[in-house]
A tleap script that builds the chain and sets N, CA, C and O, in Angstrom:
source leaprc.protein.ff14SB
mol = sequence {
  NMET THR GLN ALA SER SER GLY ASP THR VAL
  ARG VAL ARG TYR THR GLY ARG LEU ASN ASP
  GLY THR VAL PHE ASP SER SER GLU GLY ARG
  ASP PRO LEU GLU PHE THR LEU GLY SER GLY
  GLN VAL ILE PRO GLY PHE ASP GLU ALA VAL
  THR GLY MET ALA VAL GLY ASP SER SER THR
  VAL THR ILE GLU SER GLU ASN ALA TYR GLY
  PRO ARG ASP GLU GLU MET VAL GLN ASP VAL
  ALA ARG SER GLU ILE PRO ALA ASP ILE GLU
  LEU ALA VAL GLY MET GLN LEU GLN ALA SER
  GLY SER GLY GLY GLU MET VAL VAL THR ILE
  VAL GLU LEU SER ASP ASP SER VAL LYS LEU
  ASP ALA ASN HIE PRO LEU ALA GLY GLN ALA
  LEU THR PHE ASP LEU GLU LEU VAL GLU ILE
  CTHR
}
set mol.1.N position { 0.804 -1.157 -0.003 }
set mol.1.CA position { -0.070 -0.025 0.033 }
set mol.1.C position { 0.927 1.240 -0.018 }
set mol.1.O position { 1.953 1.281 0.662 }
set mol.2.N position { 0.561 2.173 -0.812 }
set mol.2.CA position { 1.417 3.446 -0.984 }
set mol.2.C position { 1.194 4.314 0.261 }
set mol.2.O position { 0.081 4.511 0.747 }
set mol.3.N position { 2.373 4.829 0.749 }
set mol.3.CA position { 2.219 5.709 1.901 }
set mol.3.C position { 2.581 7.119 1.370 }
set mol.3.O position { 3.365 7.301 0.438 }
set mol.4.N position { 1.941 8.097 2.044 }
set mol.4.CA position { 2.079 9.485 1.613 }
set mol.4.C position { 3.572 9.910 2.043 }
set mol.4.O position { 4.047 9.615 3.139 }
set mol.5.N position { 4.213 10.593 1.109 }
set mol.5.CA position { 5.570 11.068 1.384 }
set mol.5.C position { 5.822 12.502 0.836 }
set mol.5.O position { 5.032 13.046 0.064 }
set mol.6.N position { 6.930 13.064 1.265 }
set mol.6.CA position { 7.165 14.477 0.742 }
set mol.6.C position { 7.083 14.551 -0.741 }
set mol.6.O position { 7.590 13.709 -1.482 }
set mol.7.N position { 6.375 15.673 -1.169 }
set mol.7.CA position { 6.076 15.927 -2.584 }
set mol.7.C position { 4.864 15.397 -3.111 }
set mol.7.O position { 4.463 15.771 -4.214 }
set mol.8.N position { 4.191 14.495 -2.373 }
set mol.8.CA position { 2.907 13.954 -2.759 }
set mol.8.C position { 1.792 15.042 -2.448 }
set mol.8.O position { 1.821 15.716 -1.418 }
set mol.9.N position { 0.861 15.153 -3.366 }
set mol.9.CA position { -0.273 15.901 -3.143 }
set mol.9.C position { -1.311 15.017 -2.452 }
set mol.9.O position { -1.629 13.953 -2.983 }
set mol.10.N position { -1.845 15.396 -1.315 }
set mol.10.CA position { -2.814 14.579 -0.590 }
set mol.10.C position { -4.146 15.301 -0.384 }
set mol.10.O position { -4.237 16.519 -0.536 }
set mol.11.N position { -5.104 14.581 -0.060 }
set mol.11.CA position { -6.443 15.066 0.418 }
set mol.11.C position { -6.810 14.453 1.672 }
set mol.11.O position { -6.781 13.229 1.805 }
set mol.12.N position { -7.184 15.301 2.674 }
set mol.12.CA position { -7.277 14.838 4.019 }
set mol.12.C position { -8.575 15.396 4.607 }
set mol.12.O position { -8.825 16.597 4.509 }
set mol.13.N position { -9.439 14.506 5.243 }
set mol.13.CA position { -10.548 14.962 6.094 }
set mol.13.C position { -10.024 15.209 7.458 }
set mol.13.O position { -9.202 14.430 7.941 }
set mol.14.N position { -10.462 16.277 8.127 }
set mol.14.CA position { -9.886 16.534 9.484 }
set mol.14.C position { -10.862 17.276 10.321 }
set mol.14.O position { -11.748 17.960 9.808 }
set mol.15.N position { -10.707 17.147 11.636 }
set mol.15.CA position { -11.284 17.999 12.635 }
set mol.15.C position { -10.226 18.410 13.641 }
set mol.15.O position { -9.546 17.578 14.242 }
set mol.16.N position { -10.111 19.668 13.799 }
set mol.16.CA position { -9.131 20.171 14.789 }
set mol.16.C position { -9.844 20.636 16.041 }
set mol.16.O position { -10.863 21.322 15.963 }
set mol.17.N position { -9.300 20.259 17.219 }
set mol.17.CA position { -9.895 20.566 18.530 }
set mol.17.C position { -8.793 21.198 19.438 }
set mol.17.O position { -7.610 20.873 19.338 }
set mol.18.N position { -9.244 22.100 20.309 }
set mol.18.CA position { -8.394 22.619 21.393 }
set mol.18.C position { -8.363 21.671 22.591 }
set mol.18.O position { -9.144 20.720 22.598 }
set mol.19.N position { -7.561 21.854 23.551 }
set mol.19.CA position { -7.439 20.977 24.707 }
set mol.19.C position { -8.787 20.888 25.457 }
set mol.19.O position { -9.037 19.883 26.122 }
set mol.20.N position { -9.652 21.899 25.370 }
set mol.20.CA position { -10.880 21.792 26.117 }
set mol.20.C position { -12.058 21.115 25.226 }
set mol.20.O position { -13.239 21.112 25.575 }
set mol.21.N position { -11.602 20.585 24.113 }
set mol.21.CA position { -12.622 19.924 23.222 }
set mol.21.C position { -13.232 20.838 22.132 }
set mol.21.O position { -13.858 20.343 21.194 }
set mol.22.N position { -13.049 22.174 22.255 }
set mol.22.CA position { -13.648 23.014 21.302 }
set mol.22.C position { -13.116 22.771 19.863 }
set mol.22.O position { -11.903 22.729 19.658 }
set mol.23.N position { -13.999 22.616 18.895 }
set mol.23.CA position { -13.595 22.456 17.528 }
set mol.23.C position { -13.285 23.806 16.966 }
set mol.23.O position { -14.140 24.688 17.040 }
set mol.24.N position { -12.155 24.028 16.423 }
set mol.24.CA position { -11.678 25.281 15.861 }
set mol.24.C position { -11.712 25.272 14.355 }
set mol.24.O position { -11.739 26.326 13.719 }
set mol.25.N position { -11.710 24.117 13.798 }
set mol.25.CA position { -11.776 23.948 12.270 }
set mol.25.C position { -12.022 22.529 11.909 }
set mol.25.O position { -11.637 21.579 12.592 }
set mol.26.N position { -12.741 22.431 10.701 }
set mol.26.CA position { -13.059 20.959 10.307 }
set mol.26.C position { -13.421 21.069 8.829 }
set mol.26.O position { -13.916 22.090 8.352 }
set mol.27.N position { -13.149 19.956 8.121 }
set mol.27.CA position { -13.410 19.847 6.748 }
set mol.27.C position { -14.847 19.223 6.508 }
set mol.27.O position { -15.285 19.025 5.375 }
set mol.28.N position { -15.526 18.938 7.640 }
set mol.28.CA position { -16.863 18.346 7.578 }
set mol.28.C position { -17.781 19.327 6.815 }
set mol.28.O position { -17.837 20.524 7.094 }
set mol.29.N position { -18.498 18.735 5.829 }
set mol.29.CA position { -19.408 19.512 4.998 }
set mol.29.C position { -18.750 20.176 3.820 }
set mol.29.O position { -19.432 20.804 3.009 }
set mol.30.N position { -17.408 20.054 3.695 }
set mol.30.CA position { -16.589 20.624 2.615 }
set mol.30.C position { -15.784 19.558 1.999 }
set mol.30.O position { -15.749 18.406 2.432 }
set mol.31.N position { -15.118 19.997 0.941 }
set mol.31.CA position { -14.118 19.036 0.310 }
set mol.31.C position { -12.983 18.808 1.262 }
set mol.31.O position { -12.687 19.652 2.108 }
set mol.32.N position { -12.354 17.686 1.130 }
set mol.32.CA position { -11.142 17.486 1.933 }
set mol.32.C position { -10.102 18.487 1.665 }
set mol.32.O position { -10.059 19.033 0.563 }
set mol.33.N position { -9.243 18.773 2.611 }
set mol.33.CA position { -8.082 19.677 2.507 }
set mol.33.C position { -7.092 19.049 1.591 }
set mol.33.O position { -6.670 17.911 1.797 }
set mol.34.N position { -6.696 19.819 0.524 }
set mol.34.CA position { -5.651 19.297 -0.389 }
set mol.34.C position { -4.348 20.156 -0.233 }
set mol.34.O position { -4.404 21.385 -0.218 }
set mol.35.N position { -3.202 19.480 -0.121 }
set mol.35.CA position { -1.941 20.215 0.012 }
set mol.35.C position { -0.822 19.236 -0.392 }
set mol.35.O position { -1.013 18.023 -0.475 }
set mol.36.N position { 0.330 19.824 -0.631 }
set mol.36.CA position { 1.444 18.988 -0.968 }
set mol.36.C position { 2.406 18.889 0.198 }
set mol.36.O position { 2.927 19.872 0.724 }
set mol.37.N position { 2.611 17.582 0.579 }
set mol.37.CA position { 3.450 17.278 1.714 }
set mol.37.C position { 4.884 17.900 1.574 }
set mol.37.O position { 5.514 17.755 0.527 }
set mol.38.N position { 5.363 18.555 2.583 }
set mol.38.CA position { 6.648 19.108 2.611 }
set mol.38.C position { 6.772 20.461 2.023 }
set mol.38.O position { 7.879 20.996 1.963 }
set mol.39.N position { 5.647 21.077 1.562 }
set mol.39.CA position { 5.629 22.302 0.901 }
set mol.39.C position { 5.499 23.556 1.771 }
set mol.39.O position { 5.743 24.674 1.317 }
set mol.40.N position { 5.108 23.340 3.034 }
set mol.40.CA position { 4.922 24.452 3.988 }
set mol.40.C position { 3.560 24.983 3.873 }
set mol.40.O position { 3.324 26.060 4.421 }
set mol.41.N position { 2.581 24.338 3.199 }
set mol.41.CA position { 1.237 24.829 2.985 }
set mol.41.C position { 0.482 24.749 4.315 }
set mol.41.O position { -0.384 25.585 4.574 }
set mol.42.N position { 0.797 23.741 5.182 }
set mol.42.CA position { 0.080 23.487 6.417 }
set mol.42.C position { 1.098 23.618 7.561 }
set mol.42.O position { 2.294 23.698 7.279 }
set mol.43.N position { 0.710 23.644 8.758 }
set mol.43.CA position { 1.551 23.709 9.940 }
set mol.43.C position { 2.439 22.416 9.938 }
set mol.43.O position { 1.980 21.364 9.494 }
set mol.44.N position { 3.697 22.498 10.431 }
set mol.44.CA position { 4.621 21.399 10.372 }
set mol.44.C position { 4.198 20.085 10.975 }
set mol.44.O position { 4.495 19.012 10.450 }
set mol.45.N position { 3.463 20.192 12.145 }
set mol.45.CA position { 2.940 19.029 12.831 }
set mol.45.C position { 1.835 18.298 12.012 }
set mol.45.O position { 1.757 17.074 12.111 }
set mol.46.N position { 1.010 18.958 11.239 }
set mol.46.CA position { -0.020 18.436 10.450 }
set mol.46.C position { 0.686 17.661 9.290 }
set mol.46.O position { 0.371 16.502 9.019 }
set mol.47.N position { 1.646 18.346 8.623 }
set mol.47.CA position { 2.409 17.706 7.615 }
set mol.47.C position { 2.989 16.375 8.065 }
set mol.47.O position { 2.851 15.343 7.410 }
set mol.48.N position { 3.662 16.455 9.250 }
set mol.48.CA position { 4.357 15.261 9.763 }
set mol.48.C position { 3.330 14.100 10.099 }
set mol.48.O position { 3.604 12.914 9.914 }
set mol.49.N position { 2.162 14.533 10.591 }
set mol.49.CA position { 1.184 13.548 11.006 }
set mol.49.C position { 0.636 12.793 9.723 }
set mol.49.O position { 0.370 11.594 9.809 }
set mol.50.N position { 0.477 13.432 8.627 }
set mol.50.CA position { 0.018 12.767 7.369 }
set mol.50.C position { 1.046 11.927 6.705 }
set mol.50.O position { 0.723 10.904 6.100 }
set mol.51.N position { 2.351 12.355 6.807 }
set mol.51.CA position { 3.439 11.577 6.206 }
set mol.51.C position { 3.432 10.211 6.723 }
set mol.51.O position { 3.375 9.998 7.934 }
set mol.52.N position { 3.491 9.228 5.811 }
set mol.52.CA position { 3.497 7.825 6.281 }
set mol.52.C position { 2.185 7.148 6.237 }
set mol.52.O position { 2.142 5.918 6.235 }
set mol.53.N position { 1.009 7.935 6.199 }
set mol.53.CA position { -0.320 7.381 6.189 }
set mol.53.C position { -0.561 6.867 4.721 }
set mol.53.O position { -0.007 7.348 3.733 }
set mol.54.N position { -1.459 5.827 4.710 }
set mol.54.CA position { -1.955 5.320 3.439 }
set mol.54.C position { -3.365 5.705 3.273 }
set mol.54.O position { -4.020 6.020 4.267 }
set mol.55.N position { -3.887 5.705 2.091 }
set mol.55.CA position { -5.288 5.988 1.769 }
set mol.55.C position { -6.170 5.139 2.635 }
set mol.55.O position { -5.992 3.922 2.685 }
set mol.56.N position { -7.159 5.767 3.353 }
set mol.56.CA position { -8.098 4.982 4.161 }
set mol.56.C position { -7.586 4.989 5.681 }
set mol.56.O position { -8.361 4.648 6.575 }
set mol.57.N position { -6.362 5.354 5.940 }
set mol.57.CA position { -5.823 5.466 7.268 }
set mol.57.C position { -6.461 6.640 8.015 }
set mol.57.O position { -6.724 7.703 7.451 }
set mol.58.N position { -6.697 6.400 9.305 }
set mol.58.CA position { -7.182 7.426 10.173 }
set mol.58.C position { -6.348 7.560 11.398 }
set mol.58.O position { -5.808 6.547 11.843 }
set mol.59.N position { -6.190 8.703 11.983 }
set mol.59.CA position { -5.434 8.842 13.182 }
set mol.59.C position { -5.803 10.050 13.969 }
set mol.59.O position { -6.394 10.974 13.410 }
set mol.60.N position { -5.487 10.103 15.249 }
set mol.60.CA position { -5.695 11.277 16.066 }
set mol.60.C position { -4.294 11.636 16.565 }
set mol.60.O position { -3.549 10.798 17.073 }
set mol.61.N position { -3.960 12.974 16.387 }
set mol.61.CA position { -2.583 13.439 16.784 }
set mol.61.C position { -2.792 14.731 17.509 }
set mol.61.O position { -3.655 15.539 17.168 }
set mol.62.N position { -1.961 14.908 18.537 }
set mol.62.CA position { -1.826 16.211 19.231 }
set mol.62.C position { -0.519 16.895 18.867 }
set mol.62.O position { 0.569 16.342 19.023 }
set mol.63.N position { -0.668 18.104 18.383 }
set mol.63.CA position { 0.509 18.881 17.908 }
set mol.63.C position { 0.739 20.029 18.914 }
set mol.63.O position { -0.108 20.887 19.162 }
set mol.64.N position { 1.894 19.966 19.434 }
set mol.64.CA position { 2.291 21.075 20.402 }
set mol.64.C position { 2.483 22.347 19.724 }
set mol.64.O position { 2.754 22.351 18.523 }
set mol.65.N position { 2.365 23.456 20.400 }
set mol.65.CA position { 2.439 24.766 19.797 }
set mol.65.C position { 3.649 25.027 18.947 }
set mol.65.O position { 3.582 25.739 17.945 }
set mol.66.N position { 4.775 24.438 19.360 }
set mol.66.CA position { 6.024 24.661 18.627 }
set mol.66.C position { 5.956 24.167 17.201 }
set mol.66.O position { 6.679 24.663 16.337 }
set mol.67.N position { 5.078 23.176 16.936 }
set mol.67.CA position { 4.916 22.541 15.555 }
set mol.67.C position { 3.665 22.960 14.939 }
set mol.67.O position { 3.301 22.453 13.878 }
set mol.68.N position { 2.911 23.949 15.599 }
set mol.68.CA position { 1.599 24.439 15.150 }
set mol.68.C position { 1.914 25.871 14.775 }
set mol.68.O position { 2.667 26.159 13.845 }
set mol.69.N position { 1.290 26.767 15.559 }
set mol.69.CA position { 1.377 28.270 15.275 }
set mol.69.C position { 2.417 28.965 16.230 }
set mol.69.O position { 2.430 30.191 16.337 }
set mol.70.N position { 3.239 28.200 16.883 }
set mol.70.CA position { 4.320 28.705 17.746 }
set mol.70.C position { 3.820 29.187 19.048 }
set mol.70.O position { 2.609 29.214 19.267 }
set mol.71.N position { 4.706 29.577 19.944 }
set mol.71.CA position { 4.290 30.143 21.256 }
set mol.71.C position { 3.799 31.514 21.178 }
set mol.71.O position { 4.135 32.193 20.208 }
set mol.72.N position { 3.033 32.011 22.097 }
set mol.72.CA position { 2.512 33.357 22.135 }
set mol.72.C position { 3.754 34.228 22.490 }
set mol.72.O position { 4.590 33.893 23.329 }
set mol.73.N position { 3.789 35.379 21.766 }
set mol.73.CA position { 4.865 36.334 21.967 }
set mol.73.C position { 4.201 37.672 22.424 }
set mol.73.O position { 3.562 38.367 21.634 }
set mol.74.N position { 4.383 38.003 23.743 }
set mol.74.CA position { 3.802 39.153 24.263 }
set mol.74.C position { 4.281 40.471 23.656 }
set mol.74.O position { 3.595 41.490 23.731 }
set mol.75.N position { 5.509 40.429 23.035 }
set mol.75.CA position { 5.950 41.560 22.281 }
set mol.75.C position { 5.137 41.904 21.080 }
set mol.75.O position { 5.241 42.995 20.521 }
set mol.76.N position { 4.290 40.919 20.673 }
set mol.76.CA position { 3.430 41.137 19.513 }
set mol.76.C position { 2.141 41.786 19.848 }
set mol.76.O position { 1.301 41.981 18.969 }
set mol.77.N position { 1.940 42.148 21.147 }
set mol.77.CA position { 0.860 42.847 21.646 }
set mol.77.C position { 1.240 44.287 21.878 }
set mol.77.O position { 2.133 44.568 22.677 }
set mol.78.N position { 0.564 45.234 21.177 }
set mol.78.CA position { 0.969 46.632 21.225 }
set mol.78.C position { -0.231 47.534 21.422 }
set mol.78.O position { -1.322 47.302 20.902 }
set mol.79.N position { 0.028 48.593 22.212 }
set mol.79.CA position { -1.040 49.681 22.331 }
set mol.79.C position { -0.699 50.665 21.206 }
set mol.79.O position { 0.457 51.009 20.959 }
set mol.80.N position { -1.786 51.100 20.534 }
set mol.80.CA position { -1.694 52.066 19.452 }
set mol.80.C position { -2.637 53.128 19.730 }
set mol.80.O position { -3.727 52.868 20.240 }
set mol.81.N position { -2.267 54.389 19.409 }
set mol.81.CA position { -3.121 55.507 19.729 }
set mol.81.C position { -4.352 55.405 18.733 }
set mol.81.O position { -4.166 55.121 17.550 }
set mol.82.N position { -5.565 55.637 19.229 }
set mol.82.CA position { -6.753 55.529 18.476 }
set mol.82.C position { -6.725 56.452 17.248 }
set mol.82.O position { -7.409 56.202 16.256 }
set mol.83.N position { -5.919 57.526 17.333 }
set mol.83.CA position { -5.842 58.480 16.223 }
set mol.83.C position { -5.077 57.861 15.095 }
set mol.83.O position { -5.172 58.371 13.979 }
set mol.84.N position { -4.297 56.764 15.293 }
set mol.84.CA position { -3.553 56.157 14.245 }
set mol.84.C position { -4.405 55.227 13.295 }
set mol.84.O position { -3.946 54.779 12.244 }
set mol.85.N position { -5.621 54.985 13.728 }
set mol.85.CA position { -6.510 54.128 12.997 }
set mol.85.C position { -7.600 54.993 12.380 }
set mol.85.O position { -8.251 55.775 13.072 }
set mol.86.N position { -7.802 54.839 11.018 }
set mol.86.CA position { -8.805 55.635 10.348 }
set mol.86.C position { -10.148 55.800 11.167 }
set mol.86.O position { -10.680 54.817 11.684 }
set mol.87.N position { -10.650 56.997 11.265 }
set mol.87.CA position { -11.803 57.309 12.071 }
set mol.87.C position { -13.048 56.610 11.519 }
set mol.87.O position { -13.960 56.340 12.300 }
set mol.88.N position { -13.143 56.293 10.186 }
set mol.88.CA position { -14.319 55.642 9.638 }
set mol.88.C position { -14.401 54.210 10.008 }
set mol.88.O position { -15.423 53.605 9.683 }
set mol.89.N position { -13.459 53.586 10.646 }
set mol.89.CA position { -13.537 52.192 11.006 }
set mol.89.C position { -14.168 52.075 12.410 }
set mol.89.O position { -13.668 52.638 13.384 }
set mol.90.N position { -15.227 51.363 12.472 }
set mol.90.CA position { -15.944 51.174 13.706 }
set mol.90.C position { -15.243 49.984 14.401 }
set mol.90.O position { -15.332 48.855 13.920 }
set mol.91.N position { -14.540 50.234 15.540 }
set mol.91.CA position { -13.779 49.262 16.133 }
set mol.91.C position { -14.539 48.470 17.230 }
set mol.91.O position { -15.423 49.003 17.902 }
set mol.92.N position { -14.152 47.147 17.389 }
set mol.92.CA position { -14.841 46.336 18.424 }
set mol.92.C position { -13.819 45.238 18.865 }
set mol.92.O position { -13.102 44.687 18.031 }
set mol.93.N position { -13.771 44.938 20.176 }
set mol.93.CA position { -12.967 43.872 20.635 }
set mol.93.C position { -13.235 42.586 19.909 }
set mol.93.O position { -14.377 42.131 19.840 }
set mol.94.N position { -12.204 41.998 19.372 }
set mol.94.CA position { -12.298 40.672 18.684 }
set mol.94.C position { -12.182 40.862 17.143 }
set mol.94.O position { -11.963 39.915 16.388 }
set mol.95.N position { -12.338 42.102 16.742 }
set mol.95.CA position { -12.299 42.530 15.344 }
set mol.95.C position { -10.836 42.325 14.871 }
set mol.95.O position { -9.869 42.568 15.593 }
set mol.96.N position { -10.748 41.842 13.552 }
set mol.96.CA position { -9.413 41.766 12.929 }
set mol.96.C position { -9.126 42.866 11.959 }
set mol.96.O position { -10.022 43.231 11.198 }
set mol.97.N position { -7.929 43.429 11.928 }
set mol.97.CA position { -7.657 44.360 11.026 }
set mol.97.C position { -6.301 43.980 10.187 }
set mol.97.O position { -5.448 43.229 10.658 }
set mol.98.N position { -6.212 44.495 9.079 }
set mol.98.CA position { -5.005 44.390 8.232 }
set mol.98.C position { -4.044 45.497 8.665 }
set mol.98.O position { -4.463 46.653 8.733 }
set mol.99.N position { -2.746 45.193 8.969 }
set mol.99.CA position { -1.826 46.246 9.349 }
set mol.99.C position { -0.487 46.082 8.672 }
set mol.99.O position { -0.140 44.961 8.301 }
set mol.100.N position { 0.242 47.080 8.501 }
set mol.100.CA position { 1.500 47.093 7.889 }
set mol.100.C position { 2.576 47.206 8.964 }
set mol.100.O position { 2.492 48.038 9.867 }
set mol.101.N position { 3.566 46.370 8.847 }
set mol.101.CA position { 4.716 46.423 9.844 }
set mol.101.C position { 6.011 46.269 9.088 }
set mol.101.O position { 6.070 46.301 7.859 }
set mol.102.N position { 7.015 46.104 9.865 }
set mol.102.CA position { 8.387 46.021 9.253 }
set mol.102.C position { 8.542 44.661 8.529 }
set mol.102.O position { 9.428 44.508 7.689 }
set mol.103.N position { 7.676 43.675 8.858 }
set mol.103.CA position { 7.690 42.377 8.215 }
set mol.103.C position { 6.706 42.342 7.005 }
set mol.103.O position { 6.583 41.317 6.335 }
set mol.104.N position { 6.059 43.399 6.758 }
set mol.104.CA position { 5.051 43.401 5.766 }
set mol.104.C position { 3.625 43.418 6.274 }
set mol.104.O position { 3.412 43.890 7.391 }
set mol.105.N position { 2.691 42.969 5.586 }
set mol.105.CA position { 1.227 42.940 5.920 }
set mol.105.C position { 1.066 41.919 6.968 }
set mol.105.O position { 1.725 40.880 6.945 }
set mol.106.N position { 0.182 42.199 7.911 }
set mol.106.CA position { -0.193 41.137 8.922 }
set mol.106.C position { -1.650 41.458 9.398 }
set mol.106.O position { -2.204 42.547 9.246 }
set mol.107.N position { -2.189 40.347 9.997 }
set mol.107.CA position { -3.497 40.590 10.649 }
set mol.107.C position { -3.345 40.743 12.115 }
set mol.107.O position { -2.584 40.016 12.754 }
set mol.108.N position { -4.032 41.646 12.637 }
set mol.108.CA position { -3.972 41.962 14.087 }
set mol.108.C position { -5.419 41.863 14.619 }
set mol.108.O position { -6.382 42.130 13.900 }
set mol.109.N position { -5.533 41.475 15.890 }
set mol.109.CA position { -6.808 41.323 16.544 }
set mol.109.C position { -6.919 42.415 17.667 }
set mol.109.O position { -6.000 42.628 18.457 }
set mol.110.N position { -8.061 43.059 17.677 }
set mol.110.CA position { -8.308 44.078 18.729 }
set mol.110.C position { -8.568 43.387 20.030 }
set mol.110.O position { -9.573 42.680 20.101 }
set mol.111.N position { -7.780 43.508 21.069 }
set mol.111.CA position { -8.053 42.812 22.310 }
set mol.111.C position { -8.561 43.697 23.363 }
set mol.111.O position { -9.104 43.214 24.357 }
set mol.112.N position { -8.411 45.054 23.201 }
set mol.112.CA position { -8.782 45.997 24.310 }
set mol.112.C position { -8.991 47.357 23.621 }
set mol.112.O position { -8.218 47.718 22.733 }
set mol.113.N position { -10.022 48.112 24.019 }
set mol.113.CA position { -10.330 49.451 23.512 }
set mol.113.C position { -10.526 50.454 24.558 }
set mol.113.O position { -11.203 50.146 25.539 }
set mol.114.N position { -10.017 51.609 24.460 }
set mol.114.CA position { -10.330 52.771 25.188 }
set mol.114.C position { -10.615 54.010 24.302 }
set mol.114.O position { -10.529 53.897 23.079 }
set mol.115.N position { -10.934 55.133 24.850 }
set mol.115.CA position { -11.156 56.295 24.073 }
set mol.115.C position { -9.947 56.790 23.379 }
set mol.115.O position { -10.030 57.451 22.344 }
set mol.116.N position { -8.772 56.462 23.965 }
set mol.116.CA position { -7.490 56.971 23.475 }
set mol.116.C position { -6.625 55.992 22.753 }
set mol.116.O position { -5.796 56.373 21.927 }
set mol.117.N position { -6.815 54.684 23.066 }
set mol.117.CA position { -5.918 53.650 22.595 }
set mol.117.C position { -6.591 52.411 22.195 }
set mol.117.O position { -7.706 52.130 22.635 }
set mol.118.N position { -5.925 51.626 21.337 }
set mol.118.CA position { -6.364 50.290 20.941 }
set mol.118.C position { -5.201 49.303 21.209 }
set mol.118.O position { -4.050 49.541 20.841 }
set mol.119.N position { -5.554 48.223 21.846 }
set mol.119.CA position { -4.515 47.180 22.068 }
set mol.119.C position { -4.742 46.167 20.994 }
set mol.119.O position { -5.827 45.595 20.886 }
set mol.120.N position { -3.652 45.919 20.135 }
set mol.120.CA position { -3.631 45.050 19.067 }
set mol.120.C position { -2.662 43.854 19.286 }
set mol.120.O position { -1.517 44.009 19.709 }
set mol.121.N position { -3.196 42.671 18.973 }
set mol.121.CA position { -2.424 41.372 19.142 }
set mol.121.C position { -2.133 40.880 17.761 }
set mol.121.O position { -3.050 40.621 16.982 }
set mol.122.N position { -0.844 40.743 17.437 }
set mol.122.CA position { -0.466 40.227 16.065 }
set mol.122.C position { -0.102 38.660 16.177 }
set mol.122.O position { 0.370 38.072 15.204 }
set mol.123.N position { -0.325 38.055 17.318 }
set mol.123.CA position { -0.119 36.653 17.390 }
set mol.123.C position { -1.169 35.968 16.621 }
set mol.123.O position { -2.276 36.499 16.522 }
set mol.124.N position { -0.902 34.755 16.028 }
set mol.124.CA position { -2.037 33.969 15.462 }
set mol.124.C position { -2.985 33.598 16.574 }
set mol.124.O position { -2.545 33.320 17.690 }
set mol.125.N position { -4.272 33.586 16.302 }
set mol.125.CA position { -5.236 33.267 17.385 }
set mol.125.C position { -4.986 31.902 18.064 }
set mol.125.O position { -5.405 31.691 19.202 }
set mol.126.N position { -4.335 31.026 17.397 }
set mol.126.CA position { -4.097 29.622 17.976 }
set mol.126.C position { -2.637 29.551 18.529 }
set mol.126.O position { -2.276 28.496 19.051 }
set mol.127.N position { -1.802 30.574 18.449 }
set mol.127.CA position { -0.486 30.552 18.982 }
set mol.127.C position { -0.433 30.172 20.473 }
set mol.127.O position { -1.289 30.614 21.239 }
set mol.128.N position { 0.479 29.423 20.869 }
set mol.128.CA position { 0.647 28.974 22.251 }
set mol.128.C position { -0.297 27.768 22.667 }
set mol.128.O position { -0.365 27.390 23.837 }
set mol.129.N position { -0.959 27.238 21.725 }
set mol.129.CA position { -1.913 26.178 21.995 }
set mol.129.C position { -1.524 24.833 21.366 }
set mol.129.O position { -1.040 24.798 20.234 }
set mol.130.N position { -1.733 23.723 22.098 }
set mol.130.CA position { -1.618 22.415 21.524 }
set mol.130.C position { -2.915 22.128 20.763 }
set mol.130.O position { -3.999 22.394 21.282 }
set mol.131.N position { -2.826 21.600 19.563 }
set mol.131.CA position { -3.929 21.332 18.722 }
set mol.131.C position { -4.025 19.834 18.484 }
set mol.131.O position { -3.034 19.180 18.159 }
set mol.132.N position { -5.336 19.251 18.664 }
set mol.132.CA position { -5.557 17.809 18.371 }
set mol.132.C position { -6.390 17.718 17.064 }
set mol.132.O position { -7.406 18.391 16.886 }
set mol.133.N position { -5.903 16.866 16.193 }
set mol.133.CA position { -6.629 16.571 14.917 }
set mol.133.C position { -7.016 15.173 14.736 }
set mol.133.O position { -6.207 14.270 14.948 }
set mol.134.N position { -8.187 14.957 14.362 }
set mol.134.CA position { -8.665 13.628 13.788 }
set mol.134.C position { -8.416 13.752 12.303 }
set mol.134.O position { -8.891 14.694 11.669 }
set mol.135.N position { -7.677 12.814 11.738 }
set mol.135.CA position { -7.268 12.831 10.351 }
set mol.135.C position { -7.725 11.565 9.670 }
set mol.135.O position { -7.799 10.492 10.268 }
set mol.136.N position { -8.027 11.728 8.403 }
set mol.136.CA position { -8.320 10.583 7.584 }
set mol.136.C position { -7.730 10.975 6.159 }
set mol.136.O position { -8.125 11.978 5.565 }
set mol.137.N position { -6.840 10.192 5.694 }
set mol.137.CA position { -6.201 10.361 4.356 }
set mol.137.C position { -7.122 9.675 3.399 }
set mol.137.O position { -7.402 8.479 3.473 }
set mol.138.N position { -7.617 10.578 2.416 }
set mol.138.CA position { -8.615 10.067 1.450 }
set mol.138.C position { -8.010 9.926 0.044 }
set mol.138.O position { -8.614 9.256 -0.793 }
set mol.139.N position { -6.848 10.523 -0.253 }
set mol.139.CA position { -6.269 10.449 -1.613 }
set mol.139.C position { -4.880 10.828 -1.604 }
set mol.139.O position { -4.510 11.715 -0.836 }
set mol.140.N position { -4.046 10.230 -2.404 }
set mol.140.CA position { -2.692 10.529 -2.736 }
set mol.140.C position { -2.553 10.672 -4.205 }
set mol.140.O position { -2.914 9.742 -4.926 }
set mol.141.N position { -2.039 11.801 -4.730 }
set mol.141.CA position { -1.894 11.922 -6.176 }
set mol.141.C position { -0.381 12.334 -6.510 }
set mol.141.O position { -0.027 12.493 -7.678 }
savepdb mol mol.pdb
quit
């Protein structure tokens, strides 16, 4: 039986859960996720978990933050003056904005608001968390 290896394009059904059981993403009701192993299209731990699987194989794997979205970095949380954000944008906690930084474009999440400042978090929302995936390899091409 052929096993998935680096360079193969694969299709995977998956459900991703946090430690508390909350589902944060799933392919249920959609086409399976298609990606090329070893190409960096998915988090490293997901890539590693699928490598070696054969079509029809299922597994459950927990991926630590280092092999997922990395640890949280508190230096990526910044207070910005409210006046630096266009006045026509109605802000709310939890809202995501596109921002430009020294590393290029990034998505930031508003985590706190006051009349004078906005606290922005540039960490990925899943940074610092272990992620558990139920995986089923459905195709290798």
